RODO-2510 file (C-alpha; in nm, 4 decimals, decimal comma):
residues 609
     n   res          X          Y          Z
     1     m     3,3648     2,1769     4,2012
     2     r     3,3683     2,1252     3,8723
     3     q     3,6130     2,2796     3,6340
     4     l     3,5635     2,5485     3,4550
     5     p     3,3881     2,5890     3,1333
     6     l     3,1504     2,2914     3,1348
     7     a     3,1957     2,0209     2,8800
     8     d     2,8332     2,0408     2,8321
     9     p     2,6185     2,3518     2,9916
    10     g     2,3196     2,1579     2,9312
    11     t     1,9614     2,2236     2,7819
    12     p     1,7618     2,4890     3,0509
    13     p     1,3837     2,5587     3,0158
    14     l     1,3202     2,8901     2,8017
    15     r     0,9548     2,9608     2,9597
    16     g     1,0907     3,2184     3,1753
    17     p     1,3063     3,3841     3,4222
    18     a     1,2037     3,1262     3,7531
    19     p     1,2000     2,8475     3,5435
    20     y     1,5828     2,9173     3,4045
    21     l     1,7079     3,0234     3,7354
    22     w     1,5186     2,7152     3,9323
    23     w     1,7391     2,4774     3,6353
    24     m     2,0252     2,6396     3,7153
    25     a     1,9918     2,6130     4,0996
    26     r     1,9420     2,1904     4,0131
    27     r     2,2245     2,2593     3,8139
    28     q     2,4868     2,2758     4,1203
    29     w     2,2915     2,1734     4,3668
    30     g     2,6194     2,0489     4,5936
    31     i     2,8107     2,3123     4,5851
    32     l     2,4886     2,5807     4,6564
    33     l     2,3575     2,3289     4,9237
    34     t     2,7464     2,3347     5,0725
    35     a     2,7796     2,6990     5,0502
    36     v     2,3897     2,7259     5,1745
    37     a     2,4971     2,5320     5,4766
    38     c     2,8079     2,7243     5,5835
    39     g     2,5536     3,0113     5,5605
    40     v     2,3176     2,8543     5,8295
    41     v     2,6095     2,7545     6,0511
    42     q     2,8057     3,1388     6,0298
    43     f     2,4919     3,3070     6,1186
    44     a     2,3543     3,0569     6,3752
    45     c     2,6710     3,0735     6,5435
    46     q     2,6757     3,4787     6,5044
    47     a     2,2900     3,4253     6,6749
    48     f     2,4328     3,2446     6,9311
    49     l     2,6781     3,5202     7,0468
    50     p     2,4953     3,7692     7,2543
    51     y     2,2566     3,4994     7,4277
    52     l     2,5869     3,3324     7,5629
    53     t     2,7611     3,7019     7,6352
    54     g     2,4411     3,7786     7,8497
    55     r     2,4648     3,4781     8,0626
    56     a     2,8368     3,5405     8,1299
    57     i     2,7391     3,8434     8,2144
    58     d     2,4684     3,7275     8,5041
    59     d     2,6875     3,4241     8,5589
    60     g     2,9869     3,6420     8,6647
    61     l     2,8164     3,8991     8,8629
    62     a     2,5995     3,6034     9,0374
    63     d     2,8936     3,3556     9,1197
    64     g     3,2420     3,6164     9,0267
    65     f     3,5208     3,4546     8,8157
    66     g     3,3667     3,0692     8,8624
    67     p     3,3501     2,7973     8,6660
    68     a     3,0372     2,9044     8,4937
    69     l     3,1953     3,2046     8,3852
    70     l     3,4863     2,9837     8,2415
    71     q     3,2628     2,7399     8,0719
    72     a     3,0499     3,0926     7,8815
    73     a     3,4187     3,2329     7,7960
    74     g     3,5039     2,8846     7,6452
    75     l     3,1622     2,8350     7,4324
    76     l     3,2125     3,2228     7,3104
    77     l     3,5442     3,1201     7,1482
    78     a     3,4610     2,8467     7,0309
    79     l     3,1315     2,9861     6,8328
    80     g     3,3669     3,2777     6,7202
    81     l     3,6191     2,9857     6,5303
    82     v     3,3713     2,8059     6,4112
    83     s     3,2110     3,0900     6,2398
    84     a     3,5373     3,2160     6,1531
    85     a     3,5630     2,9160     5,9583
    86     a     3,2202     2,9052     5,7833
    87     s     3,2471     3,2523     5,6944
    88     a     3,5990     3,1533     5,5189
    89     v     3,4560     2,7757     5,3631
    90     g     3,1636     2,9555     5,2509
    91     h     3,2762     3,2906     5,0513
    92     r     3,4564     3,0391     4,8852
    93     y     3,1441     2,8234     4,7925
    94     d     2,9475     3,1782     4,6973
    95     v     3,1982     3,2507     4,4694
    96     a     3,1929     2,9360     4,2753
    97     n     2,8494     2,9832     4,2879
    98     w     2,8597     3,2817     4,1113
    99     l     3,0891     3,1721     3,8612
   100     r     2,9147     2,8333     3,7869
   101     a     2,5916     3,0099     3,6813
   102     a     2,7377     3,3046     3,4870
   103     f     2,9859     3,1020     3,2618
   104     t     2,6939     2,8510     3,2029
   105     t     2,4821     3,1266     3,0906
   106     s     2,7457     3,2656     2,8703
   107     q     2,8271     2,9260     2,7208
   108     l     2,5148     2,8801     2,6310
   109     v     2,4733     3,2533     2,4891
   110     g     2,8126     3,1600     2,2724
   111     r     2,6145     2,8328     2,1778
   112     t     2,3040     2,9969     2,0316
   113     a     2,5079     3,2313     1,8209
   114     a     2,7662     2,9997     1,6937
   115     r     2,4604     2,7536     1,5728
   116     s     2,2103     2,9980     1,4730
   117     g     2,4223     3,1269     1,2031
   118     d     2,2653     3,4764     1,0543
   119     a     1,9262     3,4027     1,2312
   120     i     2,0905     3,5453     1,5697
   121     t     2,2208     3,8756     1,3742
   122     a     1,8459     3,9100     1,1656
   123     e     1,6349     3,8894     1,5421
   124     l     1,8559     4,0937     1,7748
   125     p     2,1028     4,3430     1,7629
   126     t     2,4892     4,2848     1,8195
   127     g     2,5105     4,4526     2,1224
   128     e     2,2179     4,2466     2,2767
   129     v     2,3939     3,9784     2,2439
   130     v     2,7425     4,1068     2,3636
   131     s     2,5570     4,2795     2,6642
   132     a     2,3867     3,9052     2,7589
   133     v     2,7528     3,7863     2,7900
   134     a     2,9514     4,0781     2,9656
   135     n     2,6775     4,2120     3,2270
   136     d     2,3775     3,9028     3,2560
   137     a     2,5013     3,6386     3,3041
   138     l     2,7301     3,7775     3,5901
   139     r     2,3614     3,9258     3,7182
   140     v     2,2404     3,5785     3,7083
   141     g     2,5297     3,4744     3,9100
   142     e     2,4734     3,7015     4,1808
   143     v     2,1512     3,5435     4,3123
   144     y     2,3391     3,2205     4,4087
   145     a     2,6181     3,4192     4,5283
   146     s     2,4014     3,5386     4,7812
   147     l     2,1774     3,2685     4,8766
   148     a     2,3990     3,1138     5,1373
   149     r     2,3848     3,4331     5,3291
   150     f     2,0218     3,5334     5,2416
   151     v     1,9098     3,1194     5,4131
   152     g     2,1241     3,1885     5,6981
   153     s     1,9775     3,5142     5,7688
   154     v     1,6671     3,3338     5,8038
   155     v     1,7681     3,0796     5,9783
   156     a     1,9128     3,3142     6,2573
   157     y     1,6302     3,5249     6,2722
   158     a     1,4437     3,2316     6,3694
   159     a     1,6607     3,1302     6,5874
   160     v     1,7240     3,5090     6,7769
   161     a     1,3102     3,5227     6,7732
   162     v     1,3344     3,1708     7,0077
   163     l     1,5841     3,3119     7,2478
   164     m     1,4253     3,6466     7,2499
   165     l     1,0711     3,4742     7,3670
   166     q     1,2785     3,3288     7,6538
   167     v     1,4156     3,6344     7,7339
   168     s     1,0796     3,7937     7,7247
   169     v     0,7585     3,7386     7,5472
   170     q     0,7342     4,1573     7,4749
   171     l     1,0788     4,1371     7,3232
   172     g     1,0309     3,8459     7,1433
   173     l     0,6826     4,0027     7,0035
   174     v     0,8842     4,3284     6,8945
   175     v     1,1507     4,1334     6,7689
   176     l     0,8831     3,8465     6,5495
   177     l     0,6752     4,1443     6,4061
   178     g     0,9138     4,4140     6,3857
   179     l     1,2042     4,2561     6,1693
   180     p     0,9257     4,1851     5,8924
   181     a     0,7476     4,5048     5,9018
   182     v     1,1444     4,6530     5,8368
   183     a     1,1865     4,4279     5,5392
   184     g     0,8073     4,4690     5,3931
   185     v     0,8877     4,8489     5,3913
   186     l     1,2124     4,8341     5,2419
   187     a     1,0555     4,5683     4,9697
   188     l     0,8268     4,8484     4,8231
   189     l     1,1038     4,9971     4,6494
   190     v     1,1660     4,6628     4,4716
   191     r     0,9448     4,6948     4,1938
   192     p     1,0919     5,0613     4,0915
   193     l     1,3708     4,9501     4,1002
   194     q     1,3727     4,6647     3,8526
   195     r     1,1496     4,8668     3,6732
   196     r     1,4168     5,0950     3,5677
   197     q     1,7229     4,8856     3,5725
   198     t     1,5229     4,6900     3,2550
   199     a     1,4894     5,0726     3,1514
   200     q     1,8803     5,1517     3,2048
   201     r     1,9245     4,7462     3,0688
   202     e     1,7483     4,8400     2,7656
   203     a     1,9560     5,1708     2,6994
   204     s     2,2909     5,0288     2,7739
   205     g     2,2149     4,7322     2,4806
   206     r     2,1047     4,9763     2,3047
   207     l     2,4292     5,1753     2,3268
   208     t     2,6388     4,8179     2,2866
   209     t     2,4621     4,7894     1,9810
   210     l     2,4963     5,1145     1,8063
   211     g     2,8603     5,0785     1,8865
   212     a     2,9656     4,7719     1,7387
   213     d     2,7894     4,9106     1,4341
   214     t     2,9960     5,1881     1,3963
   215     v     3,2984     5,0015     1,4225
   216     s     3,1640     4,7331     1,1542
   217     g     3,1113     4,9927     0,9427
   218     l     3,3616     5,2729     1,0408
   219     r     3,5559     5,2570     0,6646
   220     v     3,2008     5,4059     0,5384
   221     l     3,1284     5,6149     0,7863
   222     r     3,4818     5,7941     0,6889
   223     g     3,4320     5,7473     0,3584
   224     i     3,1086     5,9901     0,3283
   225     g     3,2126     6,1738     0,5900
   226     g     2,9559     6,0599     0,8980
   227     e     3,1806     6,0806     1,1743
   228     n     3,0219     6,3460     1,3236
   229     v     2,6484     6,1619     1,2614
   230     f     2,7495     5,8819     1,4071
   231     t     2,8911     6,1070     1,7077
   232     g     2,5820     6,2984     1,7869
   233     r     2,3805     5,9662     1,7540
   234     y     2,6170     5,8154     2,0227
   235     r     2,6554     6,1290     2,2797
   236     e     2,2555     6,1225     2,2883
   237     q     2,1938     5,7421     2,3331
   238     s     2,4889     5,7761     2,5931
   239     q     2,3149     6,0727     2,7941
   240     l     2,0175     5,8662     2,7805
   241     v     2,2049     5,5742     2,9704
   242     r     2,3038     5,7757     3,2265
   243     r     2,0053     5,8990     3,2676
   244     r     1,8560     5,6108     3,3476
   245     g     2,1569     5,5153     3,5494
   246     v     2,0935     5,8331     3,7978
   247     e     1,6972     5,7337     3,7998
   248     v     1,8308     5,3553     3,8827
   249     a     2,1221     5,5160     4,1333
   250     v     1,8247     5,7559     4,2730
   251     t     1,6146     5,4644     4,3720
   252     q     1,9010     5,2201     4,4979
   253     s     2,0387     5,5669     4,7429
   254     w     1,6794     5,5746     4,9070
   255     l     1,6860     5,2150     4,9434
   256     d     2,0718     5,1757     5,0955
   257     a     1,9628     5,4785     5,3322
   258     l     1,6125     5,2831     5,4568
   259     q     1,8345     4,9632     5,4942
   260     v     2,0375     5,1870     5,7862
   261     l     1,7711     5,3900     5,9214
   262     l     1,5144     5,1162     5,9796
   263     p     1,7280     4,9084     6,1051
   264     g     1,8451     5,1977     6,3225
   265     v     1,5329     5,2662     6,4459
   266     f     1,4097     4,9387     6,5067
   267     v     1,7500     4,9146     6,7189
   268     v     1,6808     5,2626     6,9254
   269     a     1,3389     5,0906     6,9747
   270     l     1,4616     4,7534     7,0880
   271     v     1,6948     4,8693     7,3587
   272     w     1,4924     5,1630     7,5074
   273     l     1,2066     4,8690     7,5859
   274     g     1,4883     4,6305     7,7144
   275     a     1,6375     4,9408     7,9353
   276     h     1,3522     5,0382     8,1026
   277     m     1,2331     4,6513     8,1454
   278     a     1,5921     4,6112     8,3009
   279     l     1,5209     4,9294     8,5248
   280     a     1,1863     4,7704     8,6480
   281     g     1,3549     4,4153     8,7008
   282     t     1,1852     4,2376     8,4422
   283     i     1,5049     4,1115     8,2977
   284     t     1,8285     4,1056     8,4214
   285     p     2,1786     4,3199     8,3270
   286     g     2,2481     4,0228     8,1412
   287     q     1,9593     3,9857     7,9591
   288     l     1,9639     4,3432     7,8691
   289     v     2,3094     4,3127     7,7140
   290     t     2,1520     4,0097     7,5356
   291     t     1,8880     4,2389     7,3854
   292     y     2,1069     4,5137     7,2869
   293     g     2,2997     4,2389     7,1051
   294     y     2,0054     4,1398     6,9019
   295     a     1,8906     4,4608     6,8378
   296     a     2,2881     4,5462     6,6639
   297     f     2,2676     4,1776     6,4898
   298     l     1,9253     4,2106     6,3177
   299     g     2,0832     4,4865     6,1307
   300     w     2,3041     4,2299     5,9722
   301     p     2,0296     4,0326     5,8151
   302     v     1,7702     4,2927     5,7043
   303     q     2,0943     4,3928     5,5186
   304     n     2,1735     4,0173     5,3555
   305     a     1,7524     3,9919     5,2755
   306     t     1,7592     4,3370     5,0915
   307     q     2,0801     4,2124     4,8738
   308     f     1,9481     3,9281     4,8116
   309     l     1,6111     4,0800     4,6609
   310     q     1,8223     4,3451     4,4625
   311     a     2,0247     4,0207     4,2956
   312     t     1,6990     3,8806     4,2413
   313     t     1,5766     4,1934     4,0479
   314     r     1,8762     4,1860     3,8917
   315     a     1,9230     3,8507     3,8134
   316     v     1,5329     3,8362     3,7169
   317     v     1,6180     4,1317     3,4631
   318     g     1,9058     3,9600     3,2972
   319     t     1,7619     3,6525     3,2730
   320     r     1,5231     3,7841     3,0717
   321     k     1,7745     3,9177     2,8275
   322     v     1,9330     3,5690     2,8208
   323     l     1,6496     3,4016     2,7062
   324     t     1,5490     3,6221     2,4453
   325     v     1,8973     3,5099     2,2770
   326     l     1,8712     3,1483     2,3780
   327     r     1,5242     3,2025     2,2124
   328     v     1,6684     3,2306     1,8536
   329     v     1,5796     2,9564     1,6111
   330     p     1,8676     2,8403     1,4724
   331     a     1,9633     2,9017     1,0768
   332     a     1,8476     2,6302     0,8550
   333     g     2,0267     2,3489     0,8890
   334     t     2,1687     2,2876     1,2186
   335     a     1,9352     2,0493     1,3232
   336     p     1,8813     1,7090     1,1348
   337     r     1,5857     1,7217     0,9494
   338     n     1,3683     1,4090     0,9792
   339     g     1,4188     1,1649     0,7690
   340     t     1,7867     1,3339     0,6408
   341     v     2,1159     1,0870     0,5949
   342     m     2,4147     1,1396     0,6375
   343     p     2,6344     1,1442     0,3113
   344     p     2,9033     0,8859     0,3516
   345     a     3,2830     0,9635     0,4018
   346     g     3,4378     1,1074     0,0665
   347     s     3,1294     1,2539    -0,0423
   348     p     3,2363     1,4948    -0,3132
   349     l     3,1300     1,8671    -0,1800
   350     v     3,0082     2,0728    -0,4920
   351     d     2,8957     2,4293    -0,5576
   352     e     2,6687     2,3906    -0,8242
   353     a     2,6462     2,7779    -0,8496
   354     s     2,9744     2,7683    -0,9915
   355     g     3,0358     2,3921    -1,0540
   356     v     3,3410     2,4126    -0,8767
   357     t     3,3850     2,0040    -0,7225
   358     v     3,6206     1,8773    -0,4456
   359     e     3,6780     1,5376    -0,4893
   360     a     3,7756     1,2617    -0,2269
   361     g     4,1709     1,2159    -0,2682
   362     r     4,2827     1,5417    -0,4166
   363     v     4,4169     1,8082    -0,3275
   364     v     4,2824     2,0677    -0,6140
   365     a     4,3600     2,4666    -0,6207
   366     l     4,0657     2,7477    -0,7234
   367     v     4,1639     3,0354    -0,9545
   368     s     3,9698     3,3644    -1,0389
   369     a     4,0322     3,6445    -1,1619
   370     d     3,8407     3,8191    -0,8967
   371     p     3,9737     3,7231    -0,5108
   372     d     3,6760     3,8015    -0,4145
   373     e     3,4785     3,5768    -0,6056
   374     s     3,6785     3,2431    -0,4825
   375     a     3,6306     3,3827    -0,1111
   376     r     3,2448     3,3978    -0,2158
   377     i     3,2857     3,0298    -0,3229
   378     a     3,4689     2,9709    -0,0631
   379     t     3,2622     3,0980     0,2417
   380     r     2,9230     2,8816     0,0177
   381     l     3,1625     2,5441     0,0393
   382     g     3,1649     2,6148     0,4261
   383     r     2,8420     2,6856     0,4376
   384     f     2,9081     3,0170     0,6389
   385     d     2,6321     3,2382     0,3796
   386     d     2,2711     3,0591     0,5093
   387     a     2,0316     3,2755     0,6619
   388     e     1,7836     3,0968     0,4006
   389     e     1,8156     2,7828     0,2452
   390     s     1,8334     2,9107    -0,0839
   391     a     2,1616     3,0934    -0,0006
   392     t     2,3976     2,7352    -0,0230
   393     p     2,3766     2,6135    -0,3848
   394     v     2,5980     2,3406    -0,2683
   395     t     2,5915     1,9115    -0,2213
   396     l     2,8338     1,6983    -0,0190
   397     g     2,7150     1,3468    -0,1553
   398     g     2,4283     1,4977    -0,3319
   399     v     2,2493     1,6510    -0,0086
   400     p     2,2009     2,0250     0,0383
   401     l     2,4400     2,1547     0,2960
   402     a     2,1086     2,3343     0,4008
   403     t     1,9715     2,0158     0,5340
   404     l     2,2554     1,8768     0,7004
   405     p     2,3464     1,9385     1,0643
   406     l     2,5681     2,2403     1,1316
   407     a     2,7473     2,0347     1,4006
   408     e     2,8058     1,7599     1,1867
   409     l     2,9351     1,9453     0,8964
   410     r     3,1736     2,1504     1,0902
   411     r     3,3304     1,8862     1,2098
   412     r     3,3890     1,7235     0,7961
   413     v     3,4297     2,0498     0,6676
   414     v     3,6464     2,3033     0,7931
   415     v     3,7495     2,6054     0,5961
   416     a     4,0282     2,8366     0,7346
   417     e     3,9768     3,2051     0,6176
   418     a     4,2744     3,4820     0,4533
   419     m     4,2812     3,6659     0,7896
   420     p     4,2504     3,4241     1,0553
   421     q     4,1858     3,5084     1,4222
   422     l     4,4118     3,3686     1,6925
   423     f     4,2801     3,3648     2,0110
   424     s     4,5050     3,4596     2,3532
   425     g     4,6357     3,1490     2,5473
   426     p     4,8714     2,8548     2,5230
   427     l     5,0110     2,7657     2,2169
   428     a     4,9138     2,4317     2,2350
   429     e     4,5622     2,4649     2,3348
   430     g     4,5059     2,7205     2,0320
   431     l     4,6659     2,4575     1,7839
   432     d     4,4745     2,1549     1,8956
   433     v     4,0954     2,3357     1,8821
   434     r     3,9746     2,0079     1,8503
   435     g     4,1307     1,8385     2,1750
   436     g     4,3292     1,4913     2,1164
   437     a     4,5920     1,5720     1,9281
   438     t     4,9270     1,4714     2,0842
   439     r     5,2692     1,6387     2,0927
   440     d     5,4300     1,5145     1,8569
   441     d     5,0362     1,5927     1,6227
   442     l     5,1414     1,9622     1,7340
   443     l     5,5197     1,9693     1,6197
   444     t     5,4668     1,7552     1,2926
   445     a     5,1483     1,9812     1,2228
   446     i     5,3730     2,3041     1,3437
   447     g     5,6945     2,1417     1,0774
   448     l     5,4323     2,1010     0,7677
   449     a     5,3160     2,5009     0,8214
   450     d     5,6928     2,5738     0,8608
   451     a     5,5933     2,7572     1,1636
   452     q     5,9426     2,6356     1,3854
   453     d     6,0148     3,0024     1,3971
   454     v     5,7051     3,1159     1,5846
   455     l     5,7630     2,8156     1,8126
   456     d     6,1463     2,9457     1,9219
   457     s     5,9603     3,3096     1,9276
   458     v     5,6914     3,2356     2,1942
   459     p     5,8334     3,1818     2,5374
   460     d     5,8131     2,8083     2,7017
   461     g     5,7407     2,6796     2,3654
   462     l     5,4085     2,5063     2,2971
   463     d     5,3491     2,5905     2,6609
   464     g     5,3689     2,9866     2,6095
   465     e     5,1133     3,2005     2,6199
   466     l     5,0005     3,4027     2,3028
   467     t     4,8952     3,7464     2,3391
   468     e     4,5409     3,8786     2,2191
   469     k     4,5100     3,8311     1,8383
   470     g     4,8416     3,6634     1,8180
   471     r     4,9756     4,0600     1,8295
   472     s     5,3297     3,9213     1,9512
   473     l     5,3376     3,7507     1,5686
   474     s     5,4120     3,8977     1,2573
   475     g     5,0915     3,8599     0,9574
   476     g     5,3315     3,5329     0,8324
   477     q     5,3756     3,3531     1,1402
   478     r     4,9469     3,4177     1,2520
   479     q     4,9323     3,2304     0,8922
   480     r     5,1042     2,9835     0,9815
   481     v     4,9739     2,9434     1,3168
   482     a     4,6271     2,9029     1,1341
   483     l     4,7379     2,6855     0,8964
   484     a     4,8848     2,4359     1,0938
   485     r     4,5824     2,4388     1,3409
   486     a     4,3799     2,3940     1,0356
   487     l     4,5669     2,0788     0,9690
   488     l     4,5371     1,9698     1,3280
   489     t     4,1897     1,9242     1,2633
   490     q     4,2101     1,6624     1,0291
   491     a     3,9112     1,7617     0,8607
   492     e     3,7512     1,5343     0,6059
   493     v     3,7164     1,8455     0,3555
   494     l     3,9476     2,1127     0,4265
   495     v     3,9595     2,4127     0,2137
   496     l     4,2351     2,6897     0,2733
   497     v     4,1949     3,0947     0,1578
   498     e     4,5336     3,2538     0,0668
   499     p     4,7121     3,0641     0,3463
   500     t     5,0161     3,1710     0,1877
   501     s     5,0102     3,5088     0,1137
   502     a     5,1566     3,6842     0,3585
   503     v     5,4974     3,4536     0,3423
   504     d     5,7562     3,4648     0,1379
   505     a     5,8827     3,3031    -0,1940
   506     h     6,1292     3,0266    -0,0524
   507     t     5,8764     2,9833     0,2832
   508     e     5,5605     2,9726    -0,0071
   509     a     5,7525     2,7010    -0,1992
   510     r     5,8322     2,4633     0,1573
   511     i     5,4311     2,4947     0,2354
   512     a     5,3299     2,4404    -0,0768
   513     a     5,5206     2,0376    -0,0820
   514     r     5,4743     1,9579     0,2262
   515     l     5,0996     2,0791     0,2764
   516     a     4,9969     1,9194    -0,0658
   517     d     5,1986     1,5729     0,0718
   518     a     5,0231     1,5660     0,3659
   519     r     4,6729     1,6522     0,2347
   520     r     4,7594     1,3464     0,0064
   521     g     4,4317     1,1213    -0,0317
   522     r     4,1989     1,3831     0,1268
   523     a     3,9686     1,6123    -0,0174
   524     t     4,1342     1,9446     0,0024
   525     l     4,0606     2,2643    -0,2201
   526     v     4,3113     2,5439    -0,1776
   527     v     4,1916     2,9440    -0,3077
   528     t     4,5433     3,0680    -0,4106
   529     a     4,6960     3,1810    -0,7377
   530     s     5,0844     3,2112    -0,6631
   531     p     5,2190     2,9776    -0,8672
   532     l     5,4489     2,8035    -0,6394
   533     v     5,0892     2,6250    -0,4863
   534     l     4,9259     2,5551    -0,8008
   535     d     5,2351     2,3672    -0,8907
   536     h     5,2423     2,1023    -0,6221
   537     v     4,8321     2,0689    -0,6360
   538     d     4,6510     1,7450    -0,8572
   539     e     4,4066     1,9609    -1,0059
   540     v     4,3323     2,3488    -1,0543
   541     q     4,0138     2,4790    -1,1604
   542     l     3,9642     2,8149    -1,3028
   543     v     3,6693     3,0480    -1,2348
   544     h     3,5775     3,3411    -1,4410
   545     d     3,2310     3,5580    -1,3662
   546     g     3,1507     3,3111    -1,1728
   547     r     3,1215     2,9720    -1,3533
   548     l     3,4028     2,7090    -1,3768
   549     v     3,5258     2,7505    -1,6966
   550     a     3,8600     2,4769    -1,6761
   551     r     4,0108     2,2126    -1,4953
   552     g     4,3585     2,0693    -1,5225
   553     t     4,6662     2,0433    -1,4280
   554     h     4,8996     2,3701    -1,4054
   555     a     5,1167     2,2844    -1,6232
   556     e     4,8465     2,1965    -1,8573
   557     l     4,6713     2,5158    -1,8633
   558     l     4,9323     2,7333    -1,9139
   559     d     5,0358     2,5141    -2,2180
   560     g     4,6870     2,5895    -2,3611
   561     a     4,5580     2,2200    -2,3367
   562     a     4,1985     2,4007    -2,2577
   563     g     4,2374     2,6782    -2,5430
   564     p     4,4557     2,9359    -2,5973
   565     q     4,1636     3,1809    -2,4517
   566     v     4,1788     3,0349    -2,1276
   567     a     4,5756     2,9975    -2,1243
   568     a     4,5981     3,3985    -2,1574
   569     t     4,3267     3,4424    -1,8953
   570     y     4,4957     3,1772    -1,6504
   571     r     4,8852     3,3060    -1,7123
   572     r     4,7116     3,7011    -1,6537
   573     v     4,5635     3,5483    -1,3136
   574     v     4,8809     3,3573    -1,2164
   575     g     5,1227     3,6134    -1,2744
   576     r     5,2639     3,5218    -1,5991
   577     n     5,3461     3,8282    -1,7776
   578     l     5,2760     3,6654    -2,1191
   579     d     4,9680     3,8931    -2,1982
   580     d     5,0686     4,2169    -2,0172
   581     d     4,8617     4,4225    -2,2877
   582     l     4,5619     4,1858    -2,3008
   583     p     4,2842     4,2643    -2,0214
   584     v     4,1772     3,9906    -1,8517
   585     e     3,8115     4,0911    -1,9384
   586     e     3,9468     4,0536    -2,3215
   587     t     4,1292     3,7018    -2,2965
   588     f     3,7699     3,5018    -2,2161
   589     e     3,4737     3,5918    -2,4334
   590     a     3,2772     3,3421    -2,2998
   591     a     3,1502     3,3029    -1,9335
   592     e     2,9709     2,9525    -2,0049
   593     p     3,2669     2,7052    -2,0720
   594     d     3,2239     2,4471    -2,3904
   595     a     3,3380     2,1512    -2,4931
   596     r     3,6312     2,2926    -2,6412
   597     t     3,7271     2,4981    -2,3123
   598     l     3,6756     2,2654    -1,9991
   599     t     3,9180     1,9791    -1,9606
   600     q     3,7512     1,7116    -1,7841
   601     p     3,8765     1,5383    -1,5200
   602     t     3,9835     1,1696    -1,4926
   603     t     3,6457     1,1130    -1,2372
   604     t     3,3409     1,3734    -1,2549
   605     p     3,0701     1,3917    -1,0057
   606     g     2,7068     1,4778    -1,0379
   607     g     2,6964     1,8521    -1,0376
   608     a     3,0596     1,9374    -1,1823
   609     a     2,9901     2,0841    -1,5019
***
């Protein structure tokens, strides 16, 4: 059995539930066939137990405690041991099939969500995507977990029918005709159950969406006093989910009741007929015991068949929802276009809207009086705003980012946000997100980010476990872990948004010096207004009202090389208390740069300013 999650979940057909489920079965045919084989062996052994028991009784009555009876007892013991072993091994493979199908489905949904950009939220509510992973993927897995028992039950039914025909043609016909009739009656409830499960799934998905949307807008709701409105809507939707759940439960209860009643009636009828035949001398006492054993045993295959139908029903409903997510057309640029040529390594990354440029081999700082403005530029540089092509006026080597395959862009351009997300798991795995880093690489990155205290505070160091979202770490520690993680990507272009905002001045100074040295020779943009960082970069680019207005070193911009207005604006932004009485808006008269205010770099790529 292969380790989960899979390196490549594959590309499934999206035509409908049946092709998808068949594709999934072929993907895990090895463990699926092993589980089915174990199921067949287990139920075949169980099917022969009543037959051997009846033979043993007849042999004992005829010959007493002789070799025939001992041989039958030995065979019963052997069948019991084989059945127990097949059951234990088969259960392991049943669970493996369930997890394999569920994890693969979850990976496919996650991959689609990651690659589709804003397209998935434009087409589907958030709750549908969450439910596809949290509920529907598990339902898909259930059908493979119950398949082995279903196939084994069918084989056992066929074996019992053959053996019963040898005991009595009349009893054999009762088994052959009666059991399918029982299963047919139970199957009549499958369609209404599927319909009600679909309605319940729809209502549950809307409830999840409502909760997710409310959490994302909680501050707004509180600000306008909308908590009561939300509470009422959530209460109404949750009650709808409850009613739909009750409807499913009513149908399920009828199915469960008939699942006990009808096989019970079948047992009574078969035993009643067998008893009359025994009294008439048509069958022996041992064969009567065999008849009862089969009547009692056949309730198990009926139950397994019913459970398989239920699992299949839930899997079909869940697969439809999963396919709805997988059919989302990715946002622009997630797949390469015909004729698209990838820019060569070292190509400049240029934000055409502002003029901000990240050149190969330079460590650049982006400074703006408006933190939101600089954050928007960083977002564009990483192409995280591409609901539409026109939303990304950024080029890499002159090629618009919107036309490039997203996977390749993510490999070459990495944006580390101001509020990093950490995940639970070993610290080493959380740092080495791309894989391939050695232990020395990890320690080097930790040193560059001045995060040795994090390594000391986590039990077992690099092998220690980080809690969910890094809650066991302080804000500064989480920020430094995220910085080490970003450095380990070895990205061609690295964009760091306020990477030292949560650390003290001494730590910030050490990080600034180490960061500049570590990234020297590779394109790096640091969004910051900290003089401790700005003093170490190759160039500072000052943005005002969404446009690049000045370029130069930290010292040049402070000394007024780009003009007194630029110097005044720059000093205010970086915290120099030189013009405290002069508002930022008044220190710059024109938003557009001119020859007097824009200091040109040594080399100016196309589209810089």
